[in-house]
Backbone as a chain_set.jsonl record, in Angstrom:
{"seq": "RTVSCPLDFCQEKIALSKLLDHLGRTCSATAVPTVLKDSGQENHTVGYHLSATRFTRSETTWKLNHFEYGDTSFVVLAKKFDHFFHFSMVMLESKEECLKYNIEMEVHEFASTSQESEVSFRFSGKPCSIDEDKDDRKYLGLTVNRKGMEKIIRKNKDNSFSLSFSLVQK", "coords": {"N": [[0.867, 21.762, 8.744], [-1.63, 21.724, 5.82], [-2.858, 18.523, 4.698], [-4.03, 16.084, 2.542], [-6.316, 13.099, 3.664], [-4.679, 10.236, 3.03], [-6.29, 8.027, 1.511], [-8.446, 6.786, -0.728], [-10.918, 7.634, -1.146], [-11.788, 8.865, 0.806], [-12.409, 12.248, 1.692], [-11.517, 14.087, 3.331], [-9.109, 17.067, 4.37], [-6.746, 17.585, 6.395], [-5.062, 18.833, 9.09], [-1.094, 18.31, 8.897], [-0.637, 17.283, 11.664], [-3.08, 16.048, 12.804], [-2.935, 13.622, 11.348], [-2.522, 11.192, 12.121], [-4.422, 10.826, 14.041], [-6.818, 11.213, 12.545], [-7.02, 8.651, 10.514], [-6.54, 6.405, 12.52], [-9.094, 6.571, 13.302], [-10.559, 5.887, 11.098], [-10.319, 5.33, 8.447], [-7.999, 3.775, 8.222], [-7.544, 0.103, 8.374], [-6.452, -0.502, 10.919], [-6.709, 0.066, 14.252], [-4.698, 0.931, 15.233], [-0.991, 1.946, 14.075], [1.036, -0.775, 12.774], [3.804, -1.061, 14.332], [7.075, -1.147, 13.019], [9.912, -3.28, 13.451], [12.292, -3.702, 12.164], [13.236, -2.719, 9.322], [14.557, -3.011, 6.575], [16.264, -5.296, 6.332], [13.463, -7.175, 6.575], [10.892, -8.336, 5.26], [8.138, -7.238, 5.082], [4.377, -8.525, 5.357], [1.313, -7.777, 3.792], [-1.841, -8.916, 3.653], [-5.163, -9.089, 1.583], [-8.164, -9.62, 0.39], [-9.626, -10.275, -2.615], [-13.039, -10.021, -3.235], [-15.82, -12.098, -5.728], [-17.797, -9.621, -6.2], [-15.765, -7.475, -6.005], [-13.784, -8.395, -7.863], [-14.844, -7.757, -10.288], [-16.074, -5.246, -10.432], [-15.622, -1.878, -11.604], [-13.582, 0.083, -10.299], [-12.43, -0.102, -7.135], [-11.192, 0.316, -3.429], [-9.349, -0.514, -1.212], [-8.925, -0.453, 2.269], [-6.477, 1.38, 4.082], [-2.95, 0.483, 4.773], [-1.579, 1.023, 8.034], [1.62, 1.961, 8.911], [4.815, 2.181, 10.57], [7.965, 3.228, 11.384], [10.474, 3.682, 13.076], [10.974, 7.335, 13.942], [9.164, 7.642, 11.514], [6.277, 7.504, 9.795], [4.056, 5.463, 7.573], [1.711, 4.478, 4.846], [0.47, 1.827, 2.837], [-0.759, 1.893, 0.431], [-4.067, -0.24, -1.561], [-5.539, -0.298, -4.806], [-7.953, -1.027, -7.451], [-8.33, 0.022, -10.273], [-10.509, 0.725, -13.262], [-8.795, -2.207, -15.148], [-6.258, -2.553, -14.228], [-4.685, -2.945, -11.109], [-3.337, -1.088, -8.265], [-0.732, -0.318, -6.048], [0.572, 1.74, -3.913], [3.261, 3.116, -1.663], [2.927, 5.656, 0.592], [4.92, 8.242, 2.389], [3.811, 9.522, 5.006], [5.054, 12.911, 5.085], [7.854, 15.522, 3.569], [8.571, 15.433, 0.632], [10.926, 15.538, 0.135], [12.061, 14.687, 2.483], [11.08, 11.991, 1.983], [13.003, 10.798, 0.221], [15.144, 9.807, 1.313], [14.545, 7.559, 1.729], [14.382, 4.171, 0.461], [11.949, 1.612, -1.56], [10.952, -1.557, -1.264], [8.635, -3.218, -2.823], [6.001, -5.844, -3.843], [3.963, -7.938, -4.997], [2.002, -10.725, -4.805], [0.937, -14.521, -4.404], [-1.224, -15.33, -1.823], [-0.463, -16.842, 1.185], [2.019, -17.269, 1.071], [5.282, -16.799, 0.481], [7.052, -14.124, -1.2], [8.771, -15.713, -2.85], [8.206, -18.098, -2.839], [6.077, -17.888, -4.53], [4.098, -18.519, -7.467], [3.964, -16.868, -9.483], [4.625, -13.206, -9.076], [5.007, -9.817, -9.395], [7.384, -7.063, -9.006], [7.986, -4.384, -7.632], [10.215, -1.408, -7.06], [12.123, 1.161, -5.582], [10.679, 4.926, -4.663], [8.97, 5.814, -1.566], [6.493, 7.526, -1.884], [5.065, 10.846, -0.873], [3.13, 12.51, 1.082], [2.513, 14.866, 0.239], [2.477, 14.425, -2.292], [0.379, 14.75, -5.567], [-3.442, 13.786, -4.722], [-4.49, 12.153, -6.7], [-2.308, 11.011, -8.327], [-1.111, 9.498, -6.832], [-1.349, 6.538, -7.585], [0.085, 6.117, -9.804], [2.442, 6.041, -8.749], [3.948, 3.489, -7.715], [3.838, 0.455, -7.728], [1.993, -1.319, -10.533], [-0.392, -3.476, -11.525], [-1.63, -5.938, -14.225], [-4.674, -6.836, -14.929], [-5.085, -9.093, -15.723], [-2.658, -10.481, -14.924], [-2.523, -10.359, -12.151], [-5.319, -11.961, -11.51], [-3.669, -14.342, -12.416], [-2.066, -14.48, -10.228], [-4.283, -15.265, -8.046], [-5.588, -17.005, -8.784], [-4.742, -20.401, -7.751], [-6.059, -20.009, -5.11], [-8.703, -19.958, -3.351], [-10.346, -18.018, -2.087], [-10.14, -16.049, -3.313], [-7.512, -13.951, -2.219], [-4.546, -12.47, -1.516], [-1.138, -11.269, -1.086], [1.062, -8.822, -0.848], [4.287, -7.862, -0.613], [6.414, -5.666, 1.215], [9.755, -3.864, 1.865], [11.044, -1.062, 3.602], [14.273, 0.863, 3.414], [16.231, 2.67, 4.947], [18.226, 5.532, 3.975]], "CA": [[0.137, 22.285, 6.569], [-3.019, 20.497, 5.702], [-2.903, 17.26, 3.855], [-5.654, 15.129, 2.033], [-5.715, 11.793, 3.67], [-4.291, 9.563, 1.599], [-7.127, 7.204, 1.105], [-8.568, 7.563, -2.119], [-12.598, 7.877, -0.974], [-11.873, 9.846, 2.103], [-12.616, 13.567, 1.226], [-10.869, 14.675, 4.12], [-8.345, 18.317, 4.067], [-6.757, 17.784, 7.966], [-3.814, 19.345, 9.795], [-0.538, 16.466, 9.154], [-0.158, 16.982, 13.265], [-4.315, 15.409, 13.223], [-3.645, 12.532, 10.153], [-2.919, 9.723, 12.498], [-5.872, 9.991, 14.866], [-7.807, 10.63, 12.321], [-6.176, 7.666, 9.928], [-6.978, 5.343, 13.288], [-10.378, 6.621, 13.91], [-11.892, 5.947, 9.697], [-9.265, 5.369, 7.308], [-6.799, 2.261, 8.369], [-7.863, -1.218, 8.796], [-6.888, -1.595, 12.276], [-6.573, 1.907, 14.945], [-3.236, 1.812, 15.33], [0.25, 1.143, 13.564], [2.421, -1.527, 13.011], [5.184, -0.374, 14.177], [8.127, -2.07, 12.25], [11.214, -3.11, 14.083], [13.548, -4.089, 11.189], [12.771, -2.477, 8.079], [15.863, -3.597, 5.466], [16.486, -7.159, 6.911], [12.687, -8.765, 6.614], [9.507, -7.744, 4.714], [6.32, -6.854, 5.467], [3.263, -8.589, 4.09], [-0.25, -7.176, 3.685], [-2.984, -9.514, 2.833], [-5.686, -8.675, 0.847], [-9.561, -10.424, -0.183], [-11.215, -10.326, -3.189], [-14.297, -11.311, -3.581], [-16.223, -11.69, -6.986], [-18.132, -8.563, -6.609], [-14.502, -6.482, -6.356], [-12.706, -8.269, -9.345], [-15.651, -7.064, -11.31], [-16.095, -3.41, -10.227], [-14.723, -0.656, -12.103], [-13.044, 0.602, -8.965], [-12.437, -0.582, -5.575], [-10.168, 0.416, -2.793], [-8.835, -1.719, -0.037], [-8.821, 0.337, 3.419], [-5.195, 1.728, 3.509], [-2.43, -0.266, 6.671], [-0.717, 2.066, 8.793], [2.931, 1.559, 9.959], [5.767, 2.763, 12.006], [9.355, 2.95, 11.571], [11.25, 4.63, 14.356], [10.124, 8.874, 13.848], [7.962, 8.009, 10.407], [5.023, 6.753, 9.703], [3.315, 6.029, 6.369], [0.497, 3.748, 4.71], [0.137, 1.242, 2.342], [-2.714, 1.828, -0.374], [-4.399, -0.917, -2.796], [-6.874, 0.553, -5.198], [-8.198, -1.809, -8.546], [-8.999, 0.936, -11.348], [-10.634, -0.674, -14.313], [-8.223, -3.011, -15.493], [-5.016, -2.375, -13.306], [-4.058, -3.06, -9.497], [-1.738, -0.375, -8.296], [-0.135, -0.824, -4.799], [1.92, 2.416, -3.448], [3.665, 3.17, -0.174], [3.172, 6.822, 1.112], [5.027, 8.257, 3.69], [3.513, 11.415, 6.005], [6.298, 13.312, 5.502], [8.088, 16.21, 2.833], [9.084, 14.867, -0.259], [12.26, 15.194, 0.666], [12.248, 13.376, 3.358], [10.83, 9.99, 0.833], [14.383, 10.774, -0.831], [16.134, 9.436, 1.94], [14.233, 5.784, 1.555], [14.262, 3.265, -1.007], [11.567, 0.899, -1.21], [10.995, -2.405, -2.221], [7.032, -3.669, -2.745], [6.213, -7.147, -4.402], [2.539, -8.258, -4.743], [1.735, -12.522, -5.092], [0.401, -15.257, -3.678], [-1.742, -15.121, -0.396], [0.019, -17.277, 2.462], [3.093, -18.031, 0.234], [6.308, -16.206, 0.629], [7.239, -14.216, -2.525], [10.021, -15.97, -3.439], [7.544, -19.256, -3.534], [4.936, -17.694, -5.47], [4.987, -18.802, -9.226], [3.724, -15.217, -10.418], [4.966, -12.285, -8.745], [5.827, -8.38, -9.786], [8.021, -6.678, -8.337], [8.262, -2.261, -7.693], [11.607, -0.541, -6.168], [11.849, 2.648, -5.819], [10.979, 5.9, -3.828], [8.002, 5.775, -1.124], [5.971, 9.334, -2.986], [5.018, 12.187, -0.277], [1.546, 12.948, 1.141], [2.497, 15.96, -0.373], [2.046, 14.871, -3.946], [-1.385, 15.638, -5.853], [-3.74, 12.778, -4.36], [-4.858, 11.237, -7.93], [-1.212, 10.672, -8.87], [-0.014, 8.746, -6.108], [-1.849, 4.848, -7.647], [1.095, 6.148, -10.868], [3.826, 5.845, -7.998], [4.124, 2.543, -6.757], [3.525, -1.104, -8.38], [0.707, -1.751, -11.009], [-0.256, -4.984, -11.964], [-2.99, -5.665, -14.587], [-6.173, -8.128, -14.268], [-4.272, -11.213, -16.264], [-1.461, -10.601, -13.81], [-3.475, -10.612, -10.432], [-5.854, -13.234, -12.359], [-2.424, -15.635, -12.389], [-1.661, -14.967, -8.726], [-4.661, -15.446, -6.718], [-6.173, -18.666, -9.43], [-5.01, -21.333, -6.642], [-6.599, -19.561, -3.482], [-9.773, -20.281, -3.217], [-10.667, -17.205, -1.299], [-9.201, -15.194, -4.05], [-6.747, -13.733, -1.653], [-3.189, -12.149, -2.396], [-0.723, -10.439, -0.518], [1.938, -7.552, -0.717], [5.182, -8.205, 0.764], [7.547, -4.689, 1.092], [10.302, -3.476, 2.319], [11.857, 0.108, 3.24], [15.501, 0.847, 3.68], [16.912, 4.223, 5.055], [19.501, 5.39, 3.029]], "C": [[-0.593, 21.347, 7.014], [-2.43, 19.62, 4.551], [-4.183, 16.561, 3.488], [-5.208, 14.014, 2.871], [-5.347, 11.367, 2.352], [-5.175, 7.967, 0.65], [-7.955, 7.527, 0.228], [-10.613, 8.33, -2.392], [-12.973, 9.036, -0.211], [-11.372, 11.504, 1.078], [-11.753, 14.845, 2.01], [-9.793, 15.894, 3.952], [-7.856, 18.022, 5.73], [-5.045, 18.266, 8.269], [-2.792, 17.842, 9.599], [-0.775, 16.037, 10.798], [-1.342, 16.061, 13.248], [-4.373, 13.878, 12.472], [-3.416, 11.25, 10.649], [-4.157, 9.759, 13.087], [-6.986, 9.716, 13.947], [-7.612, 8.926, 11.075], [-7.227, 6.338, 11.174], [-7.974, 5.322, 13.459], [-11.378, 6.099, 12.507], [-11.195, 5.293, 8.661], [-8.364, 3.994, 7.4], [-8.22, 0.863, 8.997], [-7.604, -1.738, 10.246], [-6.513, -0.048, 12.673], [-5.489, 2.037, 15.182], [-2.358, 1.115, 14.604], [0.621, 0.046, 13.947], [2.898, -1.058, 13.081], [6.122, -2.012, 13.619], [9.174, -1.968, 13.169], [12.445, -3.143, 13.319], [13.175, -3.455, 9.856], [13.652, -3.54, 7.085], [15.782, -4.609, 5.355], [14.95, -7.87, 6.481], [11.515, -7.62, 5.81], [8.458, -8.004, 4.956], [5.376, -7.575, 4.551], [2.275, -8.287, 4.729], [-1.188, -8.34, 2.839], [-4.276, -9.264, 2.539], [-6.682, -9.862, 0.168], [-9.99, -10.06, -1.032], [-11.884, -10.658, -3.727], [-14.766, -10.488, -5.186], [-16.432, -10.893, -7.382], [-16.957, -7.297, -6.697], [-14.019, -6.451, -7.282], [-13.973, -7.622, -10.44], [-16.015, -6.114, -11.636], [-14.972, -3.078, -11.298], [-13.191, -0.551, -11.28], [-13.419, 0.402, -7.935], [-11.186, 0.201, -4.753], [-9.988, -0.06, -1.409], [-8.784, -0.054, 1.699], [-6.864, 0.187, 3.674], [-4.7, 1.168, 5.117], [-1.621, 1.205, 6.799], [0.424, 1.042, 9.308], [3.994, 2.472, 10.073], [6.942, 2.409, 11.892], [10.049, 3.884, 12.443], [10.512, 5.873, 14.327], [9.25, 8.395, 12.332], [7.514, 7.04, 10.333], [4.641, 7.04, 7.928], [2.309, 4.901, 6.497], [0.655, 3.327, 3.298], [-1.328, 1.159, 1.533], [-2.795, 0.791, -1.091], [-5.468, -0.375, -3.297], [-6.756, -0.174, -6.448], [-9.04, -0.342, -9.351], [-9.202, 0.544, -12.762], [-9.783, -1.494, -14.123], [-6.619, -3.371, -14.397], [-5.117, -2.438, -11.347], [-3.231, -1.783, -9.612], [-1.79, -0.199, -6.545], [0.854, 0.346, -4.233], [1.936, 2.86, -1.731], [3.845, 4.762, -0.23], [3.726, 7.34, 2.303], [4.032, 9.332, 4.255], [4.429, 11.864, 6.007], [6.778, 13.865, 3.804], [8.399, 14.979, 1.804], [10.549, 14.811, -0.921], [12.881, 14.642, 1.552], [12.357, 11.896, 2.609], [12.344, 10.125, -0.214], [15.368, 10.015, -0.283], [15.909, 7.718, 2.138], [14.176, 5.336, 0.325], [13.506, 1.7, -0.052], [11.195, -0.384, -1.55], [8.982, -2.823, -2.256], [6.708, -5.18, -3.924], [4.752, -7.953, -3.757], [2.374, -10.163, -5.246], [1.202, -13.257, -4.502], [0.302, -15.601, -2.597], [-1.167, -16.932, 0.475], [1.011, -18.465, 1.706], [4.175, -16.677, 0.115], [6.456, -15.605, -1.137], [8.221, -15.162, -3.56], [9.573, -17.607, -3.731], [6.373, -19.314, -4.075], [5.676, -17.918, -7.294], [4.425, -17.536, -9.987], [3.545, -14.025, -9.608], [5.238, -11.041, -9.158], [6.061, -7.646, -8.405], [8.045, -4.77, -8.425], [9.561, -2.38, -6.897], [11.537, 0.51, -6.693], [11.429, 3.252, -4.523], [9.52, 5.461, -3.6], [7.422, 7.438, -2.252], [4.855, 9.893, -0.973], [3.569, 12.55, -0.096], [1.173, 13.579, 0.578], [1.814, 15.739, -1.854], [0.258, 14.331, -3.743], [-1.844, 13.571, -5.571], [-4.002, 11.167, -5.55], [-4.164, 10.717, -8.788], [-0.727, 9.227, -8.268], [-0.683, 7.22, -6.723], [-1.064, 5.079, -8.924], [2.335, 6.055, -9.946], [4.399, 4.841, -7.259], [3.801, 1.565, -7.99], [1.798, -0.856, -8.872], [0.838, -3.045, -12.151], [-1.8, -5.152, -12.799], [-3.642, -6.49, -14.229], [-5.395, -9.389, -14.409], [-3.709, -11.285, -15.276], [-1.806, -11.035, -12.527], [-4.718, -11.812, -10.751], [-4.463, -14.837, -11.688], [-2.489, -15.798, -10.988], [-2.931, -15.231, -7.687], [-5.765, -16.523, -7.647], [-6.128, -19.726, -8.376], [-5.403, -21.081, -5.949], [-8.144, -19.446, -3.851], [-10.909, -19.324, -2.742], [-10.287, -15.749, -2.302], [-8.778, -13.299, -3.46], [-4.834, -13.219, -2.447], [-2.638, -11.251, -1.462], [0.201, -9.87, -1.509], [2.448, -7.819, 0.524], [5.963, -6.669, 0.409], [8.605, -4.518, 2.081], [11.295, -2.163, 2.25], [13.092, 0.169, 4.506], [15.329, 2.581, 4.002], [18.118, 3.868, 4.625], [20.981, 5.973, 4.03]], "O": [[-0.526, 20.533, 7.935], [-1.668, 20.016, 3.669], [-5.208, 16.552, 4.169], [-4.002, 13.784, 2.963], [-5.519, 11.77, 1.202], [-4.843, 7.253, -0.296], [-8.34, 8.694, 0.295], [-11.205, 9.023, -3.219], [-13.889, 9.849, -0.329], [-10.499, 11.752, 0.246], [-11.443, 15.972, 1.623], [-9.342, 15.617, 2.841], [-8.792, 18.292, 6.482], [-4.071, 17.948, 7.586], [-3.171, 16.707, 9.888], [-1.017, 14.896, 11.192], [-0.975, 14.97, 13.684], [-5.273, 13.062, 12.673], [-3.831, 10.251, 10.062], [-4.997, 8.905, 12.803], [-7.809, 8.804, 14.02], [-8.578, 8.174, 11.204], [-8.2, 5.656, 10.851], [-8.399, 4.228, 13.83], [-12.59, 5.919, 12.622], [-11.908, 4.573, 7.961], [-8.196, 3.3, 6.398], [-9.247, 0.85, 9.676], [-8.076, -2.741, 10.781], [-6.155, 0.832, 11.89], [-5.044, 3.166, 15.391], [-2.56, -0.072, 14.348], [0.64, -0.306, 15.126], [3.027, -0.21, 12.198], [5.946, -3.224, 13.743], [9.461, -0.895, 13.699], [13.505, -2.684, 13.745], [12.516, -4.32, 9.279], [13.349, -4.724, 6.939], [15.26, -5.108, 4.358], [15.016, -9.026, 6.062], [11.46, -6.392, 5.879], [7.931, -9.114, 5.017], [5.389, -7.435, 3.329], [2.146, -8.404, 5.948], [-1.173, -8.525, 1.622], [-4.83, -9.163, 3.634], [-6.223, -10.825, -0.446], [-10.952, -9.33, -0.799], [-11.771, -11.465, -4.649], [-14.516, -9.394, -5.69], [-15.979, -10.578, -8.482], [-17.192, -6.284, -7.357], [-13.671, -5.435, -7.883], [-13.605, -6.977, -11.421], [-16.32, -5.82, -12.792], [-13.955, -3.654, -11.685], [-12.082, -0.981, -11.596], [-14.58, 0.617, -7.586], [-10.261, 0.666, -5.418], [-10.829, 0.251, -0.566], [-8.572, 1.155, 1.602], [-6.176, -0.816, 3.485], [-5.337, 1.218, 6.169], [-1.244, 2.069, 6.007], [0.351, -0.071, 9.828], [3.896, 3.591, 9.568], [7.21, 1.263, 12.254], [9.949, 5.075, 12.148], [9.335, 5.744, 14.662], [8.416, 9.284, 12.159], [7.941, 5.921, 10.619], [4.771, 8.048, 7.234], [1.972, 4.378, 7.56], [0.941, 4.197, 2.474], [-2.427, 0.668, 1.792], [-1.692, 0.476, -1.537], [-6.362, 0.045, -2.561], [-5.601, -0.188, -6.872], [-10.113, 0.147, -8.996], [-8.276, 0.092, -13.436], [-9.675, -1.819, -12.941], [-6.215, -4.474, -14.031], [-5.828, -1.702, -10.663], [-2.61, -1.411, -10.608], [-2.833, 0.023, -5.931], [2.012, -0.035, -4.057], [1.03, 2.912, -0.899], [4.731, 5.234, -0.942], [3.162, 7.007, 3.346], [3.504, 9.995, 3.363], [5.141, 11.473, 6.931], [6.42, 13.191, 2.837], [8.454, 13.796, 2.14], [11.06, 14.322, -1.929], [14.019, 14.172, 1.514], [13.239, 11.038, 2.609], [12.52, 9.504, -1.262], [16.304, 9.554, -0.936], [16.723, 6.881, 2.529], [13.961, 5.98, -0.702], [13.807, 1.067, 0.96], [11.025, -0.269, -2.764], [8.314, -2.409, -1.309], [7.495, -5.285, -4.865], [4.507, -8.377, -2.628], [2.888, -10.489, -6.317], [0.654, -12.631, -3.595], [1.251, -16.137, -2.026], [-1.665, -18.004, 0.13], [0.979, -19.695, 1.659], [3.76, -15.615, -0.35], [6.129, -16.283, -2.111], [8.258, -15.178, -4.791], [10.194, -18.329, -4.511], [5.667, -20.315, -4.189], [6.711, -17.723, -7.931], [4.59, -17.437, -11.202], [2.381, -13.704, -9.366], [6.404, -11.223, -9.51], [5.455, -7.576, -7.336], [8.134, -4.162, -9.491], [9.859, -3.35, -6.199], [11.114, 0.879, -7.789], [11.582, 2.658, -3.456], [8.798, 4.981, -4.475], [8.041, 8.088, -3.094], [4.185, 9.155, -0.25], [2.873, 12.864, -1.062], [0.021, 13.563, 0.145], [0.994, 16.451, -2.435], [-0.531, 13.932, -2.886], [-1.212, 12.565, -5.892], [-3.846, 9.953, -5.421], [-4.594, 10.114, -9.771], [-0.218, 8.253, -8.823], [-0.292, 6.428, -5.865], [-1.372, 4.127, -9.641], [3.389, 5.985, -10.578], [5.187, 5.052, -6.337], [3.54, 1.999, -9.111], [0.822, -0.481, -8.222], [1.606, -3.403, -13.044], [-2.861, -4.723, -12.345], [-3.364, -7.056, -13.171], [-5.139, -10.318, -13.643], [-4.092, -12.151, -14.489], [-1.345, -12.026, -11.962], [-4.837, -12.61, -9.821], [-4.514, -15.792, -10.913], [-2.836, -16.849, -10.449], [-2.629, -15.41, -6.507], [-6.815, -16.802, -7.068], [-7.218, -20.112, -7.954], [-5.464, -22.13, -5.308], [-8.529, -18.706, -4.757], [-12.104, -19.587, -2.878], [-10.215, -14.602, -1.862], [-9.192, -12.188, -3.791], [-4.248, -13.563, -3.473], [-3.396, -10.433, -0.941], [0.246, -10.212, -2.691], [2.048, -7.957, 1.68], [6.119, -6.492, -0.799], [8.402, -5.019, 3.187], [12.111, -1.993, 1.345], [13.098, -0.157, 5.693], [14.589, 3.419, 3.487], [18.819, 2.857, 4.665], [22.106, 5.967, 3.531]]}, "num_chains": 1, "name": "protein.A"}
């Protein structure tokens, strides 16, 4: 089946069987996915930098982060749109397959755990499918307003923040 690349500014429509190669070549922050050995017992963390220019732009998107857990591939998307930051987990699977997983995502201060962070925001739910409408994916995860993100990055001189997540197969 043909799917859209999950990265916002990439307009490629590609066979699902070739999507992993495409992600590694152009749209992922790394050429190969990070393999997770243990999903539910441990949080996995991704760090993001927010330059002053990016913070003031109406829209900005970070390259996606690609992970594998068992036979399942998924990506973590981060996007700022207007006054909101959106974080979504997209599984490269059908909607039915996504129902077999629970996720937790939490945005918090950089270089700290979510428990140590003074301010954090959390989402619990299901990952979204690669089959979801691309424009809707940003609304199917964690959304934090600009004021909340300012509180998270205020202590960090580099304007960096972290997103921790866990994935549990039911």
